[in-house]
N, C-alpha and C positions, 0 to 999 in steps of 0.2 A: 654281745656282738649279734647281729642280725645276718642271716643266711638268705641269700635271694631266691627266689623260686626258679630262676634260669640256672642257678648253680644246681640246684637239687636236682631240677630236670636233666641236666648234664652227667650228673653221678648218677643217677639211675640208667641213663642211656649206656653210660659206660660199663656199668656192671653189666646190663643185658648183653653187650656186645662180648664181653669177656666170657660169658657163661656159653654164647652161641658159637663163637668162632672157633674154638678148641672142639666143639662136638661135630663140626663140618669133616674135621680129619678122621674122624672114627667111623666110617662107613666100614662095613664088611668087605675086607679084603679078601675073603674067601671065594668070592663069585664075581665074573665078569658078566655084565649085563650087556646084551647086544641089542643096541636100540633100533638095528635095521631090520633083524628078523624076529624081534621081540621075544628072546629067549635069554635064560642064565646059563653060564658055563661054569662049573667049579675052577677054580684057579688053579689047582694042582693037576687037573686033567687037561687044561688048556694050555697050559706053558710049554709043554713039548711042540705041540702044533705052532704055536705062536714063535718059538726059537726056529721051526723048521721054516715058517714064512719069512723071517728076518734072512736066514740063510739063503733061500731060494729067490729072493728078491734083493740080495747084497746090500742090505741096509745093516747099519750099526745097532747094536743093542739099544734100546730105548724102552721103558716102560710103556707099554700099551695106552694107558690112560695119559700119557704125556705127550703122545703123537697127534698130530693134525686130525681134525674131523675127516680129512679126504683120505688118509693114510689109514685110519681106524676103518673106515668105510672099505677100504681095499682089502684091508685084513679080513673083515667078516665076511665078504664076499669070496675070498678065497677060501676061508675056514668052511663055510656052508658046502663049497664044491668039493669038500675032501670026505664026504661022508660015503 
């Protein structure tokens, strides 16, 4: 039985994808990175601020990373005014 070159290339590519895709979800959940102000915030201490922002702006709870870029920008702007 002869295995074609294209089949082998597809199998190698599939194996690489199987290794890469799971690692994308393994980022450190202990830190929120603020791309607008270029700083990091420990998730444990950031959560109360985020919860307060959701309440004050009458939003339902959604994880910050799942919000639109516009809403994330609104949050980080609000957050940096809280200091």
